C-alpha positions as CSV (number, residue, x, y, z in Angstrom):
1,M,-2.3,-1.0,-23.1
2,E,0.3,-4.1,-21.3
3,A,-1.7,-5.8,-18.6
4,W,0.4,-4.8,-16.6
5,I,-0.6,-1.3,-16.7
6,L,-4.3,-2.0,-16.3
7,L,-3.5,-4.3,-13.5
8,S,-2.1,-1.0,-12.0
9,I,-4.8,1.4,-12.5
10,A,-7.5,-1.2,-11.0
11,A,-5.5,-2.1,-7.8
12,A,-5.2,1.7,-7.6
13,A,-9.0,2.4,-7.6
14,F,-9.5,-0.7,-5.3
15,Q,-6.9,0.9,-2.8
16,T,-8.5,4.1,-3.0
17,L,-11.8,2.3,-1.8
18,R,-10.2,0.5,1.0
19,F,-8.7,3.4,2.5
20,M,-12.0,5.1,2.4
21,L,-13.7,2.5,4.6
22,Q,-10.5,2.4,6.8
23,K,-10.4,6.3,7.7
24,S,-14.4,5.8,8.2
25,L,-13.4,2.9,10.1
26,S,-10.5,4.8,11.9
27,M,-12.4,7.7,13.1
28,G,-14.2,6.4,15.9
29,T,-15.2,3.3,15.5
30,L,-11.7,1.4,15.5
31,S,-8.3,2.7,16.8
32,A,-5.3,2.9,14.1
33,A,-4.5,-0.9,15.4
34,G,-7.8,-2.1,14.9
35,A,-8.7,-0.7,11.6
36,T,-5.3,-2.2,10.7
37,F,-6.2,-5.2,11.8
38,A,-9.7,-5.6,10.3
39,R,-7.8,-4.9,6.9
40,F,-6.2,-8.1,7.1
41,A,-8.5,-10.2,8.9
42,Y,-11.4,-9.4,6.7
43,S,-9.6,-9.6,3.5
44,A,-7.8,-13.5,4.3
45,P,-11.0,-15.5,4.0
46,F,-11.8,-14.2,0.9
47,A,-7.9,-14.5,-0.7
48,F,-7.7,-18.4,0.5
49,L,-11.3,-19.0,-1.4
50,L,-10.3,-17.5,-4.2
51,A,-6.8,-19.2,-4.2
52,A,-7.8,-22.8,-3.2
53,G,-11.0,-22.3,-5.7
54,Y,-8.0,-21.2,-8.3
55,T,-5.8,-23.7,-7.7
56,G,-8.7,-26.3,-7.8
57,W,-10.0,-25.6,-11.4
58,Q,-6.6,-25.5,-12.5
59,G,-6.0,-29.3,-11.7
60,D,-2.6,-29.0,-10.8
61,G,-2.5,-28.5,-7.0
62,L,-0.2,-26.1,-4.9
63,P,2.9,-25.1,-6.7
64,T,6.1,-25.9,-4.3
65,L,6.8,-22.9,-2.2
66,G,10.5,-23.0,-0.9
67,P,12.0,-21.0,2.1
68,A,12.7,-18.1,0.1
69,F,9.2,-17.2,-0.4
70,W,8.1,-17.8,2.9
71,A,10.8,-15.3,3.7
72,F,10.0,-12.7,1.5
73,T,6.2,-13.1,2.5
74,V,7.1,-12.4,6.3
75,T,8.8,-9.7,5.7
76,G,6.5,-8.2,3.0
77,G,3.8,-8.8,5.6
78,L,5.3,-7.5,8.5
79,A,5.8,-4.4,6.6
80,Q,3.0,-3.8,5.1
81,I,1.4,-4.5,8.6
82,L,3.4,-1.5,9.9
83,A,2.9,0.9,7.2
84,T,-0.5,0.5,6.9
85,W,-0.9,1.3,10.9
86,C,0.8,4.6,9.8
87,V,-1.3,5.5,7.3
88,V,-4.3,5.2,9.7
89,A,-2.6,7.3,12.1
90,L,-1.6,9.5,9.4
91,F,-5.6,10.7,8.8
92,A,-5.5,12.1,12.0
93,E,-2.9,14.3,11.1
94,R,-4.1,15.8,7.5
95,N,-6.7,15.4,5.0
96,F,-7.3,12.0,3.1
97,A,-6.1,13.0,-0.4
98,V,-2.3,14.5,1.3
99,G,-2.3,11.8,3.4
100,I,-2.5,8.9,0.6
101,T,0.0,11.2,-1.4
102,F,2.9,11.1,1.7
103,K,1.9,7.4,1.7
104,K,2.9,7.3,-2.6
105,T,6.4,8.4,-1.1
106,E,6.5,4.7,-1.7
107,V,6.5,4.6,-5.5
108,I,10.1,6.5,-5.1
109,Q,11.5,4.4,-2.0
110,T,10.5,1.2,-3.9
111,A,12.6,2.3,-6.4
112,L,15.5,2.5,-4.1
113,V,14.7,-0.5,-2.3
114,G,14.3,-2.6,-5.6
115,L,17.7,-1.7,-6.7
116,L,19.3,-3.1,-3.3
117,V,17.4,-6.1,-2.8
118,L,16.4,-7.2,-6.3
119,G,19.1,-5.1,-8.1
120,D,16.5,-3.2,-10.3
121,R,18.4,-0.7,-12.2
122,I,17.3,3.3,-12.1
123,S,18.5,5.4,-15.3
124,L,19.8,8.7,-15.0
125,A,16.2,9.8,-15.6
126,G,14.6,7.9,-12.9
127,W,17.3,9.4,-10.3
128,V,16.2,13.2,-11.6
129,A,12.1,11.8,-10.9
130,I,13.4,11.0,-7.3
131,V,15.0,14.6,-6.9
132,L,11.7,16.0,-8.3
133,G,9.6,13.9,-6.1
134,L,11.9,15.3,-3.1
135,F,10.5,18.3,-3.8
136,G,7.2,17.4,-3.8
137,V,7.3,15.3,-0.3
138,L,9.3,19.1,1.2
139,V,6.0,21.2,-0.3
140,L,3.4,18.6,1.2
141,S,5.6,18.3,4.6
142,D,5.2,22.5,5.2
143,A,3.3,22.0,8.9
144,P,1.0,25.0,10.1
145,V,3.9,25.9,12.8
146,P,4.7,29.3,13.0
147,G,8.8,30.3,12.1
148,G,9.3,26.7,11.1
149,G,12.4,26.3,9.0
150,L,13.3,23.5,6.6
151,L,14.1,20.9,9.2
152,R,11.1,21.9,11.0
153,R,9.1,21.4,7.9
154,L,10.3,17.8,8.0
155,R,10.0,16.8,11.5
156,N,6.6,17.1,12.0
157,R,4.5,13.9,12.7
158,A,2.6,14.0,9.9
159,A,5.7,13.9,7.5
160,G,7.4,11.4,9.5
161,L,4.4,9.1,9.5
162,G,4.0,9.5,6.0
163,L,7.5,8.6,5.0
164,A,7.6,5.7,7.3
165,S,4.7,4.5,5.5
166,G,6.3,5.1,2.3
167,A,9.5,3.1,3.4
168,L,7.6,-0.1,4.6
169,F,5.5,-0.1,1.7
170,A,8.1,0.2,-0.3
171,I,10.1,-2.8,1.5
172,S,6.7,-4.6,1.3
173,A,6.0,-4.3,-2.5
174,V,10.0,-5.5,-3.2
175,A,9.4,-8.2,-0.6
176,Y,5.8,-9.2,-2.4
177,R,7.4,-9.3,-5.9
178,G,10.0,-11.7,-4.8
179,A,7.6,-14.3,-3.3
180,T,5.7,-14.1,-6.1
181,L,8.3,-15.1,-8.7
182,E,9.7,-17.5,-5.8
183,V,6.4,-19.8,-6.6
184,A,7.1,-22.7,-9.0
185,S,4.2,-21.7,-11.6
186,P,4.4,-20.2,-15.1
187,D,0.9,-19.0,-14.7
188,P,1.2,-15.0,-13.0
189,F,-2.5,-15.1,-11.8
190,L,-1.6,-18.5,-9.5
191,R,1.6,-17.1,-8.3
192,A,-0.5,-13.9,-7.2
193,V,-3.6,-15.4,-5.3
194,V,-1.1,-18.3,-3.9
195,S,1.0,-14.8,-2.7
196,I,-1.8,-13.2,-1.2
197,S,-3.6,-16.1,0.5
198,A,-0.1,-16.8,2.2
199,V,0.5,-12.9,3.2
200,T,-3.3,-12.1,4.7
201,L,-3.4,-15.6,6.9
202,S,0.0,-14.7,8.1
203,Q,-0.9,-11.2,8.8
204,T,-4.3,-11.8,10.6
205,L,-2.4,-14.7,12.5
206,G,0.1,-12.4,14.0
207,M,-2.2,-9.2,14.6
208,A,-4.9,-11.3,16.4
209,I,-2.0,-12.5,18.5
210,W,-1.0,-9.1,19.2
211,L,-4.5,-7.7,20.1
212,A,-5.3,-10.8,22.3
213,W,-2.3,-9.8,24.4
214,R,-2.1,-6.0,24.5
215,D,-6.0,-5.3,24.0
216,R,-8.3,-7.5,23.8
217,G,-11.5,-5.2,23.4
218,E,-10.3,-4.1,20.1
219,L,-10.6,-7.6,18.6
220,E,-14.7,-7.4,19.5
221,R,-14.9,-4.2,18.2
222,V,-13.1,-5.2,15.2
223,W,-16.0,-8.1,15.0
224,A,-19.0,-5.5,15.6
225,A,-17.8,-3.5,12.7
226,R,-17.8,-6.7,10.7
227,G,-20.7,-4.8,8.8
228,R,-18.9,-2.0,7.1
229,A,-15.3,-3.9,7.8
230,V,-16.3,-7.1,5.2
231,W,-16.4,-4.6,2.4
232,M,-13.4,-3.1,3.2
233,G,-11.7,-6.5,3.2
234,A,-13.2,-6.9,-0.1
235,A,-11.9,-4.1,-1.6
236,S,-8.6,-4.9,-0.1
237,L,-8.4,-8.4,-2.2
238,G,-9.3,-6.4,-5.4
239,G,-6.2,-4.1,-4.7
240,S,-3.9,-7.3,-4.0
241,V,-5.1,-9.3,-6.7
242,G,-4.2,-6.4,-9.1
243,W,-0.8,-5.3,-7.5
244,F,0.7,-9.1,-6.9
245,T,-0.5,-10.0,-10.4
246,A,1.1,-6.8,-11.6
247,F,4.4,-8.1,-9.8
248,T,4.7,-10.9,-11.5
249,L,5.0,-9.5,-14.8
250,Q,7.1,-5.6,-13.9
251,N,9.5,-4.2,-11.3
252,A,7.8,-2.9,-8.7
253,A,8.9,0.3,-9.0
254,Y,6.8,1.1,-12.4
255,V,4.3,-0.8,-11.1
256,F,3.9,1.7,-8.2
257,A,4.4,4.4,-11.0
258,V,1.3,4.0,-12.9
259,G,-0.6,3.2,-9.9
260,Q,0.0,6.9,-8.7
261,I,-3.1,7.4,-10.7
262,E,-4.3,6.8,-7.1
263,V,-3.6,10.6,-5.9
264,I,-6.0,11.5,-8.7
265,F,-8.7,8.9,-7.3
266,S,-8.3,10.3,-3.8
267,L,-8.7,14.0,-4.6
268,I,-12.3,13.0,-5.7
269,A,-12.8,11.0,-2.7
270,S,-11.3,13.6,-0.3
271,V,-13.7,16.6,-2.1
272,L,-16.7,14.0,-2.8
273,F,-16.8,12.0,0.2
274,F,-15.2,13.6,3.1
275,R,-15.9,17.3,1.9
276,E,-11.9,18.1,2.7
277,T,-10.4,20.8,0.8
278,V,-7.1,21.0,-0.2
279,S,-5.1,23.9,-0.2
280,R,-2.6,25.5,-2.8
281,R,0.3,24.5,-1.6
282,E,-0.9,20.8,-1.2
283,L,-1.9,20.6,-4.7
284,T,1.3,22.2,-6.1
285,G,3.2,19.1,-3.9
286,I,0.7,16.5,-5.0
287,A,1.8,18.2,-8.5
288,L,5.2,18.1,-8.0
289,L,5.0,14.2,-6.8
290,T,2.8,13.0,-9.7
291,A,4.9,14.3,-12.1
292,S,8.5,13.0,-10.5
293,I,6.4,9.3,-10.6
294,L,5.0,9.9,-14.5
295,F,8.8,11.1,-15.4
296,L,9.6,7.7,-13.8
297,V,7.8,5.6,-15.9
298,L,8.0,7.4,-19.1
299,L,11.8,8.4,-19.6
300,G,13.3,5.8,-16.0
């Protein structure tokens, strides 16, 4: 099995753990903004130490980082902040497994963004997978509103948050792949950890400034929640290392396609840890979306 596939699976496992911790923190402890900030703030120190330690061990120093690297970094970082915020807000609308599945529309949208930004081509089979995935989204966005038609289902708050998070995560994934490819080094792990460190540091500083301006009390609550939040930061770093390293080796859409196994992980977490139930309709939507991603990675 190729390295990027194993890295994608590991990243999906770490990401499921991180979202579990993030959901727990957002349920009464922190606001959506606070839980989003905690995810970056408690990951940044780990990322910096990892990058500094690895570059020091390699003995070659920090590789050259040009303007394109920083443009990709800032764009991806901002998109990820907004996407994570949408996911945390989505947890209040639908259960954990369905929330994660809405977020996984990033796989389909990444294929489109990658085509537009990096010129990554999509085959006919890939387009078939996109259509199949859209059917899955339609099923999942069927809000329990009496008399709701197709447009009513798509216009509910859960669908909007899920689709927005998918689009923003797609932008961040393509931008992060672009950033790793701009690092002047043949070592994929070095390119990954340097990019992660730059991204998480910029995200932490940006959100800290914003919260200090808009809600200073939330910064205090994030600090008070450090006992649990630090584990979320560690899990976040594990996921980031997997995603970023895989991005240096493969097209972002295919990396996320393999990462669709996160849907299975989230179902297990939803039932075992949050004691939630998943309806037959929701399982159908999850199955359709999962099938579209498998079709994309196998035949696209």
